[in-house]
N, CA, C and O atoms as a DFTB+ gen file, in Angstrom:
324 C
 N C O
     1  1      -9.717      15.832     -24.125
     2  2      -8.465      15.133     -23.903
     3  2      -7.320      16.012     -24.398
     4  3      -7.437      16.665     -25.435
     5  1      -6.234      16.025     -23.670
     6  2      -5.057      16.817     -24.034
     7  2      -4.159      15.985     -24.946
     8  3      -3.838      14.837     -24.637
     9  1      -3.757      16.576     -26.071
    10  2      -2.802      15.912     -26.970
    11  2      -1.428      16.021     -26.322
    12  3      -0.874      17.116     -26.223
    13  1      -0.877      14.899     -25.883
    14  2       0.391      14.887     -25.149
    15  2       1.609      14.753     -26.054
    16  3       2.735      14.688     -25.559
    17  1       1.409      14.711     -27.367
    18  2       2.512      14.472     -28.296
    19  2       3.621      15.513     -28.181
    20  3       4.799      15.156     -28.200
    21  1       3.275      16.773     -28.063
    22  2       4.286      17.834     -28.042
    23  2       4.474      18.486     -26.675
    24  3       5.066      19.561     -26.573
    25  1       3.977      17.843     -25.634
    26  2       4.079      18.403     -24.286
    27  2       5.483      18.178     -23.742
    28  3       6.015      17.069     -23.805
    29  1       6.078      19.243     -23.207
    30  2       7.396      19.101     -22.574
    31  2       7.205      18.514     -21.184
    32  3       6.266      18.866     -20.470
    33  1       8.100      17.623     -20.814
    34  2       8.041      16.999     -19.494
    35  2       9.276      17.407     -18.708
    36  3      10.378      17.483     -19.253
    37  1       9.081      17.665     -17.442
    38  2      10.171      18.092     -16.575
    39  2      10.196      17.217     -15.340
    40  3       9.150      16.762     -14.877
    41  1      11.379      16.980     -14.804
    42  2      11.515      16.291     -13.525
    43  2      11.706      17.354     -12.452
    44  3      12.434      18.327     -12.649
    45  1      11.054      17.160     -11.334
    46  2      11.183      18.084     -10.212
    47  2      11.261      17.286      -8.918
    48  3      10.562      16.287      -8.747
    49  1      12.120      17.739      -8.009
    50  2      12.179      17.103      -6.693
    51  2      11.963      18.129      -5.585
    52  3      12.295      17.898      -4.423
    53  1      11.394      19.271      -5.981
    54  2      11.143      20.349      -5.026
    55  2       9.950      21.163      -5.509
    56  3       9.809      21.411      -6.706
    57  1       9.095      21.577      -4.588
    58  2       7.959      22.426      -4.947
    59  2       7.776      23.507      -3.893
    60  3       7.939      23.264      -2.697
    61  1       7.442      24.682      -4.350
    62  2       7.089      25.796      -3.476
    63  2       5.711      26.282      -3.913
    64  3       5.466      26.478      -5.103
    65  1       4.825      26.473      -2.960
    66  2       3.458      26.885      -3.273
    67  2       3.178      28.235      -2.620
    68  3       3.402      28.424      -1.424
    69  1       2.685      29.167      -3.429
    70  2       2.248      30.464      -2.907
    71  2       0.825      30.704      -3.391
    72  3       0.392      30.160      -4.407
    73  1       0.116      31.526      -2.645
    74  2      -1.268      31.809      -3.019
    75  2      -1.551      33.309      -2.958
    76  3      -0.909      34.063      -2.227
    77  1      -2.520      33.698      -3.742
    78  2      -3.121      35.025      -3.672
    79  2      -4.622      34.778      -3.562
    80  3      -5.043      33.623      -3.621
    81  1      -5.428      35.789      -3.409
    82  2      -6.873      35.545      -3.359
    83  2      -7.437      34.889      -4.628
    84  3      -8.485      34.246      -4.577
    85  1      -6.745      35.049      -5.766
    86  2      -7.277      34.527      -7.027
    87  2      -6.403      33.482      -7.693
    88  3      -6.773      32.953      -8.741
    89  1      -5.244      33.167      -7.109
    90  2      -4.320      32.237      -7.751
    91  2      -3.629      31.313      -6.755
    92  3      -3.431      31.659      -5.590
    93  1      -3.274      30.151      -7.236
    94  2      -2.386      29.230      -6.527
    95  2      -1.210      29.013      -7.471
    96  3      -1.394      28.554      -8.599
    97  1      -0.004      29.341      -7.016
    98  2       1.180      29.245      -7.858
    99  2       2.046      28.096      -7.370
   100  3       2.457      28.058      -6.210
   101  1       2.316      27.156      -8.277
   102  2       3.173      26.007      -7.990
   103  2       4.501      26.241      -8.699
   104  3       4.560      26.228      -9.928
   105  1       5.552      26.452      -7.941
   106  2       6.888      26.619      -8.498
   107  2       7.641      25.313      -8.298
   108  3       7.911      24.909      -7.167
   109  1       7.977      24.656      -9.402
   110  2       8.703      23.395      -9.354
   111  2      10.178      23.665      -9.584
   112  3      10.544      24.500     -10.411
   113  1      11.022      22.957      -8.852
   114  2      12.454      23.165      -8.973
   115  2      13.227      21.868      -8.947
   116  3      12.683      20.785      -8.735
   117  1      14.521      22.022      -9.170
   118  2      15.429      20.882      -9.166
   119  2      16.526      21.151      -8.155
   120  3      17.308      22.091      -8.299
   121  1      16.573      20.326      -7.144
   122  2      17.609      20.404      -6.127
   123  2      18.631      19.327      -6.448
   124  3      18.349      18.137      -6.309
   125  1      19.825      19.743      -6.879
   126  2      20.860      18.780      -7.230
   127  2      21.784      18.570      -6.048
   128  3      21.700      19.293      -5.055
   129  1      22.658      17.593      -6.146
   130  2      23.585      17.278      -5.056
   131  2      24.397      18.503      -4.661
   132  3      24.583      18.767      -3.473
   133  1      24.882      19.256      -5.649
   134  2      25.688      20.441      -5.336
   135  2      24.866      21.534      -4.669
   136  3      25.406      22.362      -3.935
   137  1      23.551      21.537      -4.923
   138  2      22.692      22.549      -4.321
   139  2      22.296      22.217      -2.883
   140  3      21.871      23.107      -2.147
   141  1      22.429      20.946      -2.467
   142  2      21.996      20.561      -1.119
   143  2      22.717      21.378      -0.048
   144  3      22.113      21.740       0.962
   145  1      23.984      21.667      -0.256
   146  2      24.726      22.445       0.732
   147  2      24.283      23.904       0.732
   148  3      24.297      24.562       1.772
   149  1      23.893      24.402      -0.430
   150  2      23.518      25.808      -0.565
   151  2      22.047      26.057      -0.237
   152  3      21.637      27.202      -0.043
   153  1      21.268      25.004      -0.177
   154  2      19.820      25.120       0.034
   155  2      19.198      26.015      -1.030
   156  3      18.293      26.802      -0.750
   157  1      19.701      25.880      -2.254
   158  2      19.229      26.657      -3.377
   159  2      18.869      25.696      -4.500
   160  3      19.501      24.650      -4.648
   161  1      17.878      26.037      -5.279
   162  2      17.441      25.136      -6.332
   163  2      17.281      25.886      -7.637
   164  3      17.058      27.096      -7.658
   165  1      17.400      25.147      -8.717
   166  2      17.142      25.690     -10.034
   167  2      15.641      25.622     -10.282
   168  3      15.043      24.556     -10.137
   169  1      15.025      26.730     -10.649
   170  2      13.597      26.754     -10.940
   171  2      13.364      26.108     -12.302
   172  3      14.005      26.470     -13.289
   173  1      12.458      25.169     -12.344
   174  2      12.178      24.448     -13.578
   175  2      10.983      25.060     -14.299
   176  3      11.069      25.395     -15.481
   177  1       9.862      25.205     -13.580
   178  2       8.652      25.726     -14.206
   179  2       7.679      26.214     -13.128
   180  3       7.660      25.697     -12.011
   181  1       6.882      27.208     -13.481
   182  2       5.815      27.682     -12.605
   183  2       4.475      27.379     -13.262
   184  3       4.312      27.534     -14.472
   185  1       3.529      26.948     -12.451
   186  2       2.176      26.697     -12.930
   187  2       1.237      27.546     -12.083
   188  3       1.246      27.459     -10.855
   189  1       0.431      28.364     -12.743
   190  2      -0.515      29.239     -12.048
   191  2      -1.919      28.699     -12.279
   192  3      -2.343      28.516     -13.420
   193  1      -2.635      28.446     -11.190
   194  2      -3.980      27.874     -11.251
   195  2      -4.972      28.789     -10.540
   196  3      -4.605      29.530      -9.629
   197  1      -6.229      28.727     -10.968
   198  2      -7.240      29.395     -10.154
   199  2      -7.585      28.432      -9.016
   200  3      -7.329      27.234      -9.129
   201  1      -8.159      28.937      -7.927
   202  2      -8.416      28.074      -6.766
   203  2      -9.300      26.858      -7.068
   204  3      -9.113      25.801      -6.464
   205  1     -10.247      26.989      -7.979
   206  2     -11.112      25.859      -8.311
   207  2     -10.349      24.727      -8.969
   208  3     -10.544      23.561      -8.625
   209  1      -9.483      25.060      -9.912
   210  2      -8.677      24.051     -10.580
   211  2      -7.664      23.464      -9.595
   212  3      -7.383      22.266      -9.639
   213  1      -7.116      24.293      -8.714
   214  2      -6.183      23.792      -7.696
   215  2      -6.877      22.764      -6.798
   216  3      -6.279      21.748      -6.445
   217  1      -8.127      23.021      -6.430
   218  2      -8.882      22.072      -5.605
   219  2      -9.112      20.767      -6.361
   220  3      -9.020      19.687      -5.778
   221  1      -9.410      20.863      -7.656
   222  2      -9.571      19.654      -8.472
   223  2      -8.269      18.874      -8.546
   224  3      -8.274      17.643      -8.508
   225  1      -7.142      19.593      -8.653
   226  2      -5.832      18.949      -8.694
   227  2      -5.574      18.162      -7.411
   228  3      -5.045      17.051      -7.454
   229  1      -5.945      18.737      -6.280
   230  2      -5.766      18.047      -4.998
   231  2      -6.520      16.722      -5.008
   232  3      -5.977      15.699      -4.590
   233  1      -7.757      16.731      -5.476
   234  2      -8.557      15.507      -5.500
   235  2      -7.980      14.471      -6.457
   236  3      -7.860      13.298      -6.103
   237  1      -7.625      14.895      -7.664
   238  2      -7.092      13.963      -8.659
   239  2      -5.742      13.420      -8.217
   240  3      -5.485      12.222      -8.332
   241  1      -4.878      14.294      -7.713
   242  2      -3.555      13.865      -7.276
   243  2      -3.657      12.915      -6.077
   244  3      -2.931      11.924      -5.999
   245  1      -4.558      13.224      -5.154
   246  2      -4.769      12.339      -4.007
   247  2      -5.209      10.955      -4.443
   248  3      -4.738       9.955      -3.901
   249  1      -6.111      10.884      -5.422
   250  2      -6.564       9.598      -5.943
   251  2      -5.442       8.840      -6.633
   252  3      -5.317       7.626      -6.471
   253  1      -4.626       9.551      -7.403
   254  2      -3.510       8.909      -8.112
   255  2      -2.483       8.363      -7.122
   256  3      -1.955       7.269      -7.319
   257  1      -2.199       9.111      -6.070
   258  2      -1.237       8.654      -5.061
   259  2      -1.785       7.441      -4.316
   260  3      -1.052       6.488      -4.053
   261  1      -3.057       7.476      -3.982
   262  2      -3.686       6.326      -3.306
   263  2      -3.610       5.080      -4.194
   264  3      -3.259       3.999      -3.721
   265  1      -3.938       5.233      -5.471
   266  2      -3.897       4.102      -6.402
   267  2      -2.474       3.553      -6.525
   268  3      -2.275       2.338      -6.517
   269  1      -1.502       4.428      -6.637
   270  2      -0.104       4.002      -6.728
   271  2       0.319       3.260      -5.458
   272  3       0.970       2.218      -5.534
   273  1      -0.047       3.792      -4.300
   274  2       0.309       3.172      -3.026
   275  2      -0.283       1.770      -2.920
   276  3       0.391       0.840      -2.476
   277  1      -1.532       1.619      -3.326
   278  2      -2.176       0.302      -3.268
   279  2      -1.485      -0.687      -4.200
   280  3      -1.296      -1.848      -3.837
   281  1      -1.105      -0.241      -5.403
   282  2      -0.391      -1.118      -6.336
   283  2       0.952      -1.538      -5.762
   284  3       1.342      -2.699      -5.880
   285  1       1.657      -0.609      -5.147
   286  2       2.965      -0.922      -4.572
   287  2       2.831      -1.896      -3.408
   288  3       3.632      -2.822      -3.285
   289  1       1.832      -1.701      -2.557
   290  2       1.593      -2.627      -1.448
   291  2       1.354      -4.036      -1.971
   292  3       1.872      -5.008      -1.422
   293  1       0.557      -4.139      -3.046
   294  2       0.251      -5.439      -3.637
   295  2       1.522      -6.083      -4.193
   296  3       1.755      -7.274      -3.986
   297  1       2.337      -5.307      -4.890
   298  2       3.578      -5.843      -5.449
   299  2       4.538      -6.302      -4.352
   300  3       5.182      -7.344      -4.475
   301  1       4.626      -5.528      -3.296
   302  2       5.507      -5.895      -2.170
   303  2       5.008      -7.171      -1.506
   304  3       5.788      -8.066      -1.184
   305  1       3.700      -7.238      -1.308
   306  2       3.108      -8.421      -0.690
   307  2       3.341      -9.662      -1.542
   308  3       3.678     -10.724      -1.017
   309  1       3.164      -9.532      -2.861
   310  2       3.385     -10.656      -3.775
   311  2       4.867     -11.048      -3.797
   312  3       5.185     -12.226      -3.955
   313  1       5.750     -10.109      -3.645
   314  2       7.182     -10.391      -3.642
   315  2       7.638     -11.154      -2.417
   316  3       8.674     -11.818      -2.450
   317  1       6.879     -11.068      -1.337
   318  2       7.245     -11.752      -0.085
   319  2       6.759     -13.191      -0.054
   320  3       7.097     -13.945       0.858
   321  1       5.964     -13.574      -1.050
   322  2       5.423     -14.949      -1.081
   323  2       6.470     -15.917      -1.561
   324  3       6.206     -17.116      -1.655
């Protein structure tokens, strides 16, 4: 288990992904209102993964998104009653 007490958290609304034969690089950025016209973003953080861990991330992230979507559907449905 990862101790999350001292972990820095960042907000990102933009991602760029590049790959090499041995790495998957996730560059997270922040696109602000003033940047929308320039199509330029402030780079927040880069995460470099090996392909195996990147594949695991895809599976875990897909499951988390599915779970979130199902919860939201349930809340919306309950709100319409």
